[in-house]
N, C-alpha and C positions, 0 to 999 in steps of 0.2 A: 505494498501499499504505498504509494505516494504522497502525502498531505500538503494540500494546497497551502501555500504561504499568504498568511491573512496580514492582516495591517500589526495584528496586536503579537504576530513572531515576530513579522520584520524590525519591529520596536523593540523588543526582547534581546533579538540577538544580537541590534546596533548597540546598545545600551551595553552588554555584556563584553562585546567585545572596543570599548572605549573604555568601561573599568579597566580591562587588562591592560591597556595600550597605557591608560596613564601610570596604573599599576607599576610597568615595566621602565616606563623614561623617570617614575621616581627612584624607584629601586637602583637604577642605573646613574642617575645622579648622585645616590647619597654613597655609592659602593665608588664612585669616580675619587671622589677627595676635596669635589670640586670646592672651593675656597672662600668663592663670590657667591655660593648659594648659602652659605651662613652668617654676612657678614652684615655686618647693621650699620645703620649712620650713624654718627653722633645727635643728638635729641636738639631740638634749634636753641634748647635754653642750658646748652651746655656750650654748643657748637662756636658760638664767639669767640668767648676763654679758651676753647681750643686752639683754633685757631690763630691769636695772637702769639699763643706761647709758642705751635711752633712758627711762626713767620721770625718771631724774634730768634728762635735756635740758628733758625737757615738763613736769618740775615735780608730777605725779603723773597721773593717768587709768589709763585700762585698756587692757593690750596685746590686741588683737583681729587680729593676723593677725604673721607676720613669717616673711621668704627672706632666701635664702641665695644668693650670688652672683647678684645682679639686677643690672641695665645700670647702674644710678648705682654699688653699692658692694660690699663686702662680704656687709654683713648691713643688711636692711631691716628696719625693727621698727613695722607701724602700731601707734600709739593711741590712743583715743578720750578726751579727753578728757571732767571735768564738764562741762564746758556743752555736748556733742555734738558738736562738732567733731573731725575726725580730723587727724595730726598723724601722716605720715612720715619715720624719723629713720632715717638713715643713717648705719651706723660702717664704720670700715675693718677689716683684720686683728687691732688691737689690742683691740676696741671703743671704739673712740674714736671720738666725734662729724665727724662729714666734710658733714652737711649735714644739713637739716629742709626740708619741704616740707607746707604745709598744706591741708585740701579745697579753702581759699578762693580757693588758687593765692597766698597768702602763703610767707611762710618757716615760717611758725609760731611765730615770735615774739609777743611784745605789744605790740610797739612800735608 
């Protein structure tokens, strides 16, 4: 017996396919270790202080990203310097610099 596809059966099959697809994508992202999937921007109420502290540390530049509660510190502010290099400035909960990391593997300083 070959049952005739009804709208209800088609809808059930499509819904099941969507659930499987969504679950597969979610599992793949979780297993990939994609850091961007876990990044959370600094809330606006704290962002100005974090950005100011980071720009003071780098001596200028443009803030191109922020993150709260990353694996290294309470706040992380990504600054792109005028020469194009990026520096990640790590801040503690009091907005004190606890570390920097340049995109060239340096500590972000000009030494």
